[in-house]
N, C-alpha and C positions, 0 to 999 in steps of 0.2 A: 688754658681752660681745662679743668679736670673732666673726666667722663661723667661724673655725678652732675657737674654744672651743665654739661651738654644735655644730659637727660632731662634736667629741670627746664632747660630752654625748649626742648622738643615738646615736652608736656604742656608748656605754656602756649605753644602753637596749637596743640590739640584743644586746649581750653578756650582759646580765641575762636577757634572753628565752632565749638559747641554753642557759643553765644552769637553765632552768625557774623562774626567780625572777619570776613574772608580776607580782607586786605592785610590786616595784621597777621593772620595765620600764614599768608603767603610770604610775607616779609621774613617772618621767623623761620619758615621752612627753608627759604633760599640761604639765609645766613647760616643755619645749622648744617645745611649740605656742604658749604664751603669748609667749615670747621671739621666736619666728619671726614671729608675727603683728605684734608691736610694731615689728619691724625690717624687715617685708615681705621676709623672707629665703625666697625661693620654693623653693630647693633643700632648705633645712631643713624647710619645710612638706611637701615631697614625702616626705622621709625620715620625718617624724612620721606622715604618712598610711600609709606602708608599714608601720611598726612597729605602728600601730593595727590594720592589717589582719591582721597576724600574731597579735596578741592576740585578736581576734574569731575568727579561725580556729581557734585552740587551744581556745577555749571553745565550739566547735561552732556558732558564729553565722556560717554560711557566707555568707548574703546580705549581712550587715553588712561581712564581710571583703571581699567582691567590690566593694561600694560604696566602702569606703575605699581599696581598691586602684585603682579607677578614678580616684578624685580624685588619687592619687599619680601615676598615668600621665599624666593631663591636665596637671598642674603640670610634671612632668619633661619632657614633650613641648614645652611652652611655652618652656622655657629651653634646650632642645636638648642635654640630657645623654644621649647615645645609650647609653653604657655602662649607666647606671642604668635607662634606659628598656627595654633589651633584657631585663634581668633581671626587671623588673616585669611585662612582657608574658608572659614565661615563667611567672611566679608566678600570673598570671591563668589561664593554661593549667592549672596545677596545681590551682587552686581549682575550676575548672570540672570537672575530673576528679573531685575529691573530692565535688563537688556532683552527680555522676553524669550530667553533660551532656557526653558524649564527643565529639560532633561539634564543639562549641564548643572543647573542649580541644584537639582536633587543629588547628582553625583558628588558634588563638593560639600553639600550639607551633610550627607551620610559620612563622608570622610572626616569632616570636622567633628561629628558626633562621636566617632570612634575615639578621637583624641580627647574630647571633653569627658567622656567616660573614664578613660584611663587617668585623667587628671582630677576626677571627681568634682568637676566644675559645673554646678547647677545652673549658673547664669548662662554659660555657654550652651549647655544642653537645652535650656528653654529657648534660646535663640535658634538653635539648630532644628528643633521640633517645629518652631513657628514658620521658618522658611520652607520646611518640607510640606507643612499644612497648605500654604498658599500656592506652592508649586503643583502639588497634586491636584489642588482645586482647578488650576488652569488646564491641567490635562484631563479633567473630568473624572478623576479617580477619587470620588467623593468620600468613600468609606476611609480610605487611607488619610485623606485630608482631615477628616473629623478626628480620627484617632490621634494624629500628631498635634492638632490644635488643642485638644483637651490635655495632652501630656504637657504642652507648653504652659497653658493656663495654670495648671495645678503647681507646676514648679515656680512660676512667678508669684502665685498666691502664698505658697508655703515659705517663700523668702521675703514676704511682706513688701513686694514691689508692686503697689496697688495700681498705679497708673498703667504700668506695663501689662499687668493682669487684665485691666479693663480693655486695653488695645487688643489683647488676644481674644477676648469675648467678642469683639467686632469681627475678627477673622472667622470665628466659629459661626457667628450668625450668617456671614456671607455664604458659608458652606451650606447651612440650613436653607437659605434662600435658593441656592442651586439645587437642593434636593426637593424643592417645592414644599418644604415644611415651614410655612411662613409664621405660624403661631410661635413655634420654637425660636425662629429668628428674632421675632419681636421681643420675646422674653429676654434673650441674651443681650440684645442691643439696648433695651431699657436698663437692664442691670449695668451694662457698660457706661451708659450716660450718667446714671446715678453715681457710680463709683468715681467717674471722672469729675463730675461736679463737686462731689464731696471732697475729693482730693484737692481741687482748685480752691475750694472754700477754706480748707485747712491750711493751705499755703498762704492765702491772703490773711488769715488770722495769725500767721507767724508760728505755726506749729512746726515742730521738727519732724518732717515726713518725707519719705523717699518715694519717688515715682518710677524711676528707671535706673539703668546702669549702663556704662560704656567702658570699653578697655582702651585706655589712652596709652599705647605704646609699651608701658611697663607694669600696669596693674589696672584693676577696676576702679572707676570713679563713679560715685553715686550722684545722681541728677535729681534736682528737686523743682525744676521749673515746670509750669503747666504745659501740657501738650494740646493746644487748642486745635491743631490741625487734625488730630485723630478724633477729637470730639465732633468736628464737623463731618468727618468720615462716618461716625455713628449715625448722625443726623441723615446723611445721604442714604445710608443702607436702611434706616427706618423708613424713609420715603419709599424706597424700593419695595420693602416688605408690606407696607400698608397699601401701596398701589396694587400689589399682586393679590391681596384679599379684597380689593374693590373699595377700600376706604380712602377715596381720593382727597377728601378734606384733610385728614391727618397727614397723608403723604405730602400734600402741598405745604402744610405748616412746617414739617421737619426739613423739607428741602429748602424752604425760604430761610430757615434758621442757619443752614450751612453756608449759604452764599456769602453773607457779609464776613464771616470768619475767613473763608477762603480768600476773599478779596483783600482783607486786611493783611493776611500773610503773603499775598502776591502768589498764591498757589494756583497757577493757571490750569493745571490738570484737575485739581479738585473742583475748581469753579466749573470747568467744562463738564465734569462728571455730574454735578448737580444740575446744570442746565440740560444735559441729555436726559436725565431722569425726569425732569419736568416736562420735556418734550414727549417722553414716552407716556406720561400720564394723559396728555392731550391725544396722543395716538391711540391709547386704550379707549378713549371716549369719542373716537371718530372725529375729533377736531383737527383735521389734517393741516389747516392753514396755520394755526398756532403751534402745532408740533413741528412743522418745517421751520418756522422762525426760530424756535429754541434750538433745534439741531444745528442750524446755520450759525447761530451765536456761539454754540460750543465749538464748532470748527474753527472759528476765528481765533479762539483761545488756544486751540491745539497747534497753531502754527509755531508757537514758541515752546509748547509743552511736549510735543513729540512723543505720543504714546500710541503704539500700533493697535493695542486692544480696543481702546476707546475710539480711535479713528475707524476701525473696522466696524464697530457697533453703530457708529454714526452713519457710515455709508450704507450699512444694512437697513437702518430705519428710514433713510431717505429713499432707498430702493422700494420699500413697502409703499411709501407715500406716492412715488411715481407710478407704481402699478395701479394704485387706487385711482389716480388721476389719468390713467390710460396713456402715460408717457413711457411707453415700453422700452424704447431705445435708451432713454435716459436711465430707466431702471436697470437695464443690462450693464450699463457703465458702472453705476453705483455698486451693483452686486459683484461685478468682476473685481473691482478694487477691494471690496470687503472680503471676498474669497481669498484673494492673494495675501492680504494682511493676516487673516486668521491662519492661513497655512504657514506664514513666516514665523508666527509665534506658537505654532504647534497647539492650536485650539480647535480640536475636531468638532466640538459641539457647535461652534460658530459656523464652521464649514457646512454642517448638516442643515442649519437654519437657511443658509444661502442657497443650497441646492433645492430646498423646498420651494423657495421663492422663484427660483429659475423654472422650476416645473410649472408653477402657477402661470408664468408668462407664456410658456409653450402651450398650456392647455387653452389659454385665451386665444392663442393664434392657431389652435388645432394642429399643432405640429407634434403629432403623437409619437413618431419615431424618436424624436429627441427626448420626449417624456420617458419612453421606455429606457433609453440610455441613462438619463439622469436618475431615474428611480432605482435602477440596478446599482448605480454608483452610491446612491444614498443608503440602500439596503446593506451593501457590503461594508460601508464605513460604519453604519450603525451596529452591525454585527461585530465588527472588530473592537469597538469600545463598549459593547454590551449596552447600547442605548436602545432599549426595547421600545420605549414610547415612540422615539423617532422612526424606528423600523415600521411600527404599526402605521404611522402617518404616511410613509412612503408607499406601503402596500395599498393604502386607501387611494393615494394619488394614481398609482399604477392601475388600480380597478377603474378609476374615473376615465383614464385614457382608453383602456380596453373597451369600456361601455360605449364611449363616444365613437370609437373606431369599429363598432359593431362586432367586436370579438367578445361575445356574451359569456361563453364558457370560461375564458381566461379572466374576465372581469369578476365572475362569481367566485372563482378560485382565490384571486387576490383579496377580495372583500372578506371571504371566510378566513384567510390567513391573518388579515388585519384584525378581525374580531377575536380570533384566538389569542393573539399577542395582547390586545387591549384588555381582554378579560383577565388574562394571567397576571398582569401588572396593575389591575384594578383601575384601568384608564376607561372608566365607564362612559364618560362624555364622548369619547371617540367611538366606543362600541355602539352607542346609540345612533351616532351619526352614520355609521356604516350600515347598521340595520335599516335605517330609513332609505338608504340607497339601494339596498337589496330588495326591499319591498317595491320600490318603484321599478327596478329592473325586472323582477319576476312578473309583475303586472304587465310590463312592456312586452315580454316574450310569451305571455299567455299562461304562465305557470301560477294559477290562482292559489293552489294548495300551499306551495312554498312561500308565496307572498303572505298568505294568512298566518303561517307558522312564524315568519320573521316579524310580522305585525304583533303577534302575541308576546314574542320576546321583547320587542320594543316597548310595549305597554308595561310589562313587568319590570323591565330595567328602568323605565322612566320613574316608576314608583320608588324603586330602590334609590335612584339618584336624588329624588326629593328628600328621602330620609337622611341620606348621607350629607346633603347640603345643610339640612337642619342641624345635624350633628356638628358639621364644620363651623356653622355660625355660632353654635354654643361655645365651641372651643375658642374661637376668636374673641367672643365676649368675655370668656374666662380670663384670657390674657390681659385684656385692657383693664378689667376691674381689679385683678390681682395686683397690678402694677400701681393703679391709682390708690388703692387702699393699703398697700404695703403689708398685707396679711393682718388678720385680726388677732386680738389677744387670746390666750389659751382658754380662758373661761367662756368666752363667746363661741370660740370654735368647738369646744366640747358640747355646749348647749345645741349648736347646729347639728353636730354628729348625732346626738341622741335623737333629735327630731327626724333626721333623715333615716336613721335606723328603723324608726317606727314606720315611716312612709315605705321603706323597702319591704318590711314584713307584710304590710297590707298589699303591696304589689305582687309579692311572692304568692300570696293566697290566690290572687286573681290570675296569676300565670303559673299554674301548677305544673305545666309541661316543661318549665325551666329545669335543666339538669343540675346536679349538685355542684359541678365545677363552676358554672355560671354564678350560682349562689355565692361561692367563695369569692370569686372575682368582684362580685357586686358589693359584698361586705368589705372586701379590701378597699375598693374605691371609696366606700363611705368613710372608712377610717382615714383616708387621705385628705378630707375636706377641711379647708380653713377659709372662710369668707364671711362677709357681713350680712345682716338681714336685708340691706338694700339690694344686694346682688341676688339674694334669694327671691325677693319679690319680682325682680326682672325675669328670673328663670321661670318662676310660676306663671307669670303673664304669658311667656312664650309657650310653655308646655300646654296651657289651656287652649292654645289655638290649634293643637294637634288632636286628631281623633283617636289614634292607636296607642294602646297602653305601651306596646313595645317601643314606640318612638320615644315616649316620656322616659322609659327606663334607660334607653340608650343615651338620651340627653343627660340624665342624672349621672350616669357612669362617666361620661366625658367630663362633666363639671367637677367631679370628685377626683380627677386623675392625679393632680400634681401636689397635693398637700402632704407634708410628712406625717407619719404616725407618731404621735406623742406617746411617752411611756405609759401614761395612765389609761390610754386607749388600747394599748396592745393586748392587754388581758381580755378585753371585749372581743377583739378580733380573733385571738387565739382560741377563745371559747367556741366561736362559730366554726373555725377551721377544724377544730377537734371533733365536732359533731359529724362533719363530712369525712374526715380521715382519723378516726379514733386511734388507729394502730401506728400512725406514721412516726410520731415523736418517740414512743417507746422503742420501736424498731430501730430508729435512727441512732438513739443513745446506746442501744444494745450493740449495734454495729460498731459504733465509735464512741465510747463513754467519755473521751477527753475533749469533746467539742465545747467551745466557749458559748456563752449565751448569744453573742452576736452571730456566730456561725450557725447556731440552731435557727435563729430568726431568718438568716439568709436562705437556709435549706427550705424553711417553710414557704417563703415567697417564691423560691424557684419551683417548688412543688406546685404552687398556685399558678404557675405559668408566666411569671413576670421576667422581663429582661433586666440586665444589669443596670441600665440607665434608669428604669422605673424603680428598681429596688434602692438605688442610691437616693432618689427623690423621697421615697417613703421613709427611709431610716436616717435621712439628713446627713449622709456621708457622700464623698466623691465616688464617681464611677470607678476611678482608679482603685479606691479602697475596696469596693465590692469585687473588683477583678482579682486583687491580692487575696482576699478571703476565699474566692473560688479556687485560686491556685492552691492555697493551703488545705482547703477541704478535699481536693482531688488527691493530695498526698496522704492525708489522714485516712481517707476511705480506700486508699490503695488502688486507685484507678490508673490505668495505663493512658498513654497519650491519645490513643484512638477511642477510648471510652468516653462517652459524653456524661458529664455530671448531671445535667438536666434529665436525661433518659434514666440514669441510675436512680435518681430521687423520685421520678414519676412512677417507676416500677416498684419502688420500696413499699 
């Protein structure tokens, strides 16, 4: 048998694996091993080890998969096949991720990315950025996670691998969920669902369309089968996002959609994840009996799925239920198991949640010394990962313990530290909770003046929270309606923009104290609007219920945030901008005459105080494109690495 024939045989094994014919793949792999050993064909041996690793991995034998992959890497490195080696190192990164060793996953992903860059391999780079995104997510480094996720998505999209691009949108949405930016998460997830359903529809219609790509031993092979598992993942994450904004009906509908898909695919982990999320919905609505039932159902599935992250989450949720039902010893056992598993997979955010529940148990039992120890542990861990919100929570718990232990000065100090942190990160709900405790404490120790001061702050903040909640509701409504209506046509959008421009002019007359910068931002948000008259009527009905004009203005600005500026509306915006900054554009072009029209637009929007992501939405380009323009602008304007482009333009 020639080497070419051996290659063809090994590829046939990979192809059998790709259609989930594990038995055939294993038979081919064993036969090829014997032939390659007889002929000392090292590339063939490397391919067989790689196929063997995939078979182990599919059977949940992760360590065996890593061992086989290491043999493939060693053999491939020996013969100097850089293309295959780069893919194998990426695969090692993937296996370590699934093995929940995220630091190693990041190490090998970066190593593979260096090789993919040298080879100019866009598919490999997209995979590398993707695994970095989810690994950083698990380490709670959300900004890095988002950066890499967006890079991966853009590469998949540019190479027209639509199903893979949709899968990356799901990863990005998960990051936004962890950032507590649920409206953004819903937007990305619904885009992913629409893209996947369209891709599946085109496949069933017989269209020649590619969804993903895989490297089978000697080259990339394009894959056109529908990925129903990732569609179910999108449904699960939609359920999570809707639950977090309090829309339990939508959350339940999407989670129920995911369950039959996961069962059909025999995806025990996926089904368990959906059941866990349904349980969490019941937990959020204080239906502890139903929540516990769903969590236990999920646990039964995890016996075969073996996922530490989900197991840790389930133990944590059961611990909360046990605390509520005053089963404190049982709660300790659950939380201990949860903490151990979160520690094993290097997930500090999970460990922080467990520490907080352990504090709750000790507060119930009035074991204040243990609360002090746990709170210090939580504060130190929060500081190490820059989890400011968690740190504010631990300072609050510490204040509760001091107060109950009659250490009033220490309690006041801890409460004030918690308030400062909560205020700095706009965690207003926590701030108002601490203020209530301070009012009560000051009254208890007879300091009426301080109690009254805290009460005034409480009242002021309560009004602010009401306003913010109204704005948040508007944003969530915007997401839902934009998706349902798939954006209106240009003529209708322009008509709406004109109406809103007139409304804004009236409001500007009523609010003469608004400064010029706010006027520019308001006009800019007007130019971003694309919606239907039905959505307008719903907004107007909501705004009529509010008394303050500034609340109405804030709602309108939030409503208008996401629509792109169309070319024929740019002149209208530019006219308004020029009234406020008449000298900006002439000075800019005098400073750098060779700027393109797109660069001038970006400079204007930066001057108006917008971030790159907002600019990308307005101009209908990717965030990456905006960053590229910013890079070229810095060069054209002669700015050093330490000089800020935004500061330069603001001062121009």
